[in-house]
N, C-alpha and C positions, 0 to 999 in steps of 0.2 A: 576696298580691295581692287587692284587693277585687273584688267581683263586678261593680262598675259598669264598669270598663274592659273586662272580659270580655264583659259584656252589650253594651257599645257596639261592641266588635269583632264580636260575633256579628251585631248589627243591620247593621253596615256590610257584612259579607259577604253577608247576606241581600239587602241592597239591590243589591249589585253583581250577584249571581247572578240576581235576579228581574227586573232591568231590562236590556234589551239596550242596549249602547252605540250611540250614533248612528253610522250608516254613511253617509258622504258620499263620493261619487266626486270625483276630481280631473278636472274636465271642462273641455274647451277648446271654446268656442263657435266660434272662428275655424277650428280644426282640423276641426270637424264639417262645415263648409260645403264643398260641392263634392266630398266624398269618396264612395266607393261600396264595396260588398263585392267580394270576389274573384270574377272570372268565369272565369279561366283558371289553369292550373298555374303559369304565369309570374307572375301576380298573387300567388298564394299564396307562391311561393318568395321573391318580393321582400319580402313582409311578414316571413317567418320570418328572412331574412337581416338585416333591419332590427332585428327584435326581439332577435336573438341579440347584437347590439351595443348594446342599449339599457340595459345595466347592471343587469339583474335576474336574471342567472344563466341556466342552461340552460332552453330551452323544453321544457315538459312535454307540452303538447297544444295543438291549434288547432281552432277551430270557426268555420265561416263563417255569420255571422248575416245578417239582412236589411240591416244597416247597416255592416258591416265584417267584420274578421277578429278573433275573440276569441282571445288567446294566454294560455295558463295557464303561470305560473311556479310555483316552490315555494310562495310565500306572496303572490303578486301576480297579479291578473287585469287585462289591458289589452286595450282594443279599439282596433285600428288601422284607419284608413281607407285606401283604395287610390286611386291616381291623383290626387294623389301619396300615397305612404305616409307617414302621420303619426299620432301618438298622439291619440286622441279623448277617451278617459276611462280612468281607472286606479283600481283598488281595491288598497290595501295592507292585507292581512289580518293579524290577530294570531295566526294559526296556519296550519299546512300545509293546502293544498288537497287534499282527498281524492276529490272527484268533481265533475263538471260535466255539464250536459245542456242542450240547446237545445229550445225548444218548436217544434212544427211551424210553419213560416213564419219562424222565427228572430228573433222580437221579444222573447223573454224567455230569460234564461240562469239556470239553477239552479246555485248554487255551494254545496258543502258543505265546510267547513274545520274543523280541530280547534279546540276552544274550551277554552283553558287556564284561563279565568276560573271556569267553573262546575264542577260535580261531575265526578269522573273518569269517562271513558267517554262524554263528551258531544261533540256537534258543533254548529256553528251552520249553519243553512240560510238562504240568501239567495235571493230572486228579484229579478233585476236587469233593468231595461229596457236592451236592447242599443243603443238610439239615444243615450241620454245617460248611462247608467250609474246611473240612480236606482234605489234599493232600495225595493221595495214591500212586501216581507216579510222580516223578520229574526227567526228563532226558534231557541231552543236545543232540540235534539232528541237522542234516543238515537243513539249511534254505530252505524254499520253495520259488519258484518264486512268484512275486506279484499277478499274475493272477490265482494262484492255488486255487482249491476248496478243502475244508476240511470237512469231515463228521465223525460222530461217530456211527458206526453200532450197537455196544452194549456198555457195560460199560467199555470196554478196547480195542476196535478194531477201529483203525483209518483208514479211507478211504480217499485217496487224488487223485485228478485229476490235472495233469500238463502236458502241451505239448502233449496231446493225450494219456498219460500213466495213467492207473488206478493202484494204488498201495494200498495194504492192509498191515498194520503192527500192531503188538502187543508189549507190554512191553518186552524189553526196547526200542523198536522203532529204533533200530540201522540199521536194514536191513529189506526190505519188505518181508513179508511172501509169497506174490506172486505179479506178475505184469502182466497186460494185455495191449497190444498196440492196441488201437482202429483203428489206421491207417491200420492195417492188414485186417480189414473188408472191406476196400475200394478197388475196382478194379483198380482205378487210383486216383492219388492225395492223399490228407490227409483228416482226419476227420475234420468236421466243425460243428459249432453250437452245441457243445457238452453239454449235460446236464447229471448230475449225482445225484443219490439218493442212500441211504442205509438205511436199516431197518432190524434189527435182522439178519436173515440168508440170506438176499438177497441184492445184489448190482445191481442196475439198471442203465443202460446208454442208451442214445438216441442221435443220431447224423446223419448228412448228410455227403456226401463226395464231395470233389472238383471234378468237371467234371461229376457228376452223378445227376440224377433227381430221387433220392430215399432216403428213410429213413431207418436207421438201429436201432433196439432196442435189447439189450442183457440183460439177467438176469443171474447173476453169483452167485454161492455159496460163501458166505462171508468167510467160512473156507478155501476153496481150490482154488477159482477162476475158478472152472469148470462152463462152460456155460451149463445151463440146459433148457434155453428157448431163442430162437432167432427168430426175425421176420424182414422181409424186405418188405417195401411197395413202389411200384413204383409210381412216380408222386406225392409224398406227402412230406410235410414239417415235420421236427422233432416235435413230440408232446411235450407239456409242461409236466414236471414231478412234481408230488406232493407227499408229505408224510403226511398222516393223523394221528393226535395224539390228545389226550385229552387235552394237554397243550396249544393248539392253541386257539385263541380268535376270535369269530365271529366279522366281521367288520373291522379287522385289516389288513393292507396291507400284502399280502403273505399268508393269510389264504385260503387254497384250497377250502373249502366249500363256503366261501363268493364269491370266483371267479366263481366256477362252477355253483352255483345257481343264482348268480347275472348276469352272462353272458348267462345263459340258455344253457350250454354245457354239462349237465349231459348225454344227449343222445349220445354225441360224446366222452364219457369217458370210459376208460377201467380200471377196478379195479383189482389189482393183490394182491393175498394173499402173504404177506411178509414172512410168515413162510414156506409155501409149494411151492410158486412160481406159483400156479395154478390160472387160471382166474375163480373166483367164478361163478357158474351157477346162483346163486341168491344173490342179495345184499339187505339187509334190509335198509330201510323199504319197498321197492317195493315188496319184497317177502311176507311181512306180511300184506300189504294193497293193495289188488289186483287192485283196481280202481285208485291207485295213478298214474300209468303210463299214464292214459288218460289226466292228467293235468301236470305232470312232466315226461319228457322222462326218461325211465329207462336206466341205463348204458349198454354199449355193452355187449353182451353175448358170443362173440367169437372175434377172431383176424382177421377175413376176411377183414374187413374194417379198414383203417388206422384211428386211434383215434387222436383227437386233444389234448386230455388230458390223462395221465396215472396216476392213483392214487395207490400208494404203501401203503398198510395198513394191520394191524393185526386185523382180524375180531373177535378174541376171547374175548378180554377185552370189557366190556360193555361200556367203555368210548368212543370208536370209534363209536359204534352203536348209542350211545346217541347223539353224535354230528350230525350224519346223520339224525336221526329222527327229531331233533329240527330244523335243517336247512331246511328239507323238509316241516315241518309244517309252518315255518316262510315264506317260499316262497309261499305257498298256501294262507296264511293269507294276504300277501302283494299283491297278484294277485286279482284285482277287478273282474276278470272273473271266478275265481275258486269258487266252492261252499263251501268254508270253511271260517268262520269268527271267531274272538276271542270268541264270545259268544257260538260257537259250541264246544269249548274245555272245558274239565273239569276245574273247577275253581282252583283246586290245582296246575295246571300247570302254573298259572299266578302269577306274582308279581306286585303289584300296577297296575293291569289291563293289564299288558304286558306279552307276552310269555317268559318263562325262556330262558336264552341264553346258559347255560352251565350245564353239568351233576352235577357239585358240588352244584348247587342250589337245587338239588333234595333231598339233605339231606341224611339220612341213609337208605332210602328205594327206590333205583333206579329201582329195578325190578317192584315194584308196580306202579311207575310212567310210566315205559315203557308200562305196560298194559293199563293204563288210556289213554295214548297218542294214542296207537294203536286203542283202542275202539273209541276214539273221532274221529279219522280220518276215520275209517271204517264207522261209523254212518253218518258222514257228506258227505262222498263220495259215500256211498252205494245207 
């Protein structure tokens, strides 16, 4: 065989590997009109039921974006709108999906899938606009180990945890912008029971160490990896980490407020401002409803006591505050010993005689509804 065909073949392979194939979604303009994300458990269940009958195999995972419900199948990612349930956009991928992550606010979806075109042990990383399914970034990257955790701190910053290493990378995702080895915080042995969260400007990790009876929590700047807050608690187990967002649905597995209020651990929880890294001196609604703490324990106000839960949240958008208000009101209404019943709440807060579950149900006047809920709780508890 002459060298020319071999050279041509090698050039062809190099071109295929070096250039990412175009990634275009199957988008329906008409389907996108009038749909919304899931607000309730019933909304999410309706989407999952529809998706399971949509001909793409078993549902692997679901995420609630700002614009709908993203459903992950083995080699397909689809966004469905709610009310009515219908497919808005779809990506058929050339390899198995290995990881997905939503940005805070739910506008961007990170997708990693196996890439059989390039060298062995590679994956393709996509950043997808959740409204129309458009791909803004498509890069071939090194594969992660199966147990790796993947997060999206903002719309273009990937955070990964693998084998005790926290890495942050930005497009084109070829090399990490910074790396932190959590084992270095241990006096002996390696980091164990590691949990990782990221939200806007903060990356938060919690872990124990082999041979130590202590818990370590570190807060790092997403941009630089600089440690700006660190705490060690002796004789404590690593806390559970939670990220609070408006895209979560009450009653769904993994929802932090369902867990905190359902298990009664609000008094063992530490709320951290994701933008500043500070521990808020006051957390609404406790700060706005003085008598609330007599019936629902207020979150910890300092880091002297080891928390069982740490909640990383952005206190500025009303969405986060709205979920806290509604969760607190629901916990009071469900508590037979609390002096709050449905009839004590303003009728505008109820739908078919039940308390609203999501800020989206408040329509175009959430500030007015905040005031009504605060007034109702203060009057009932006062």
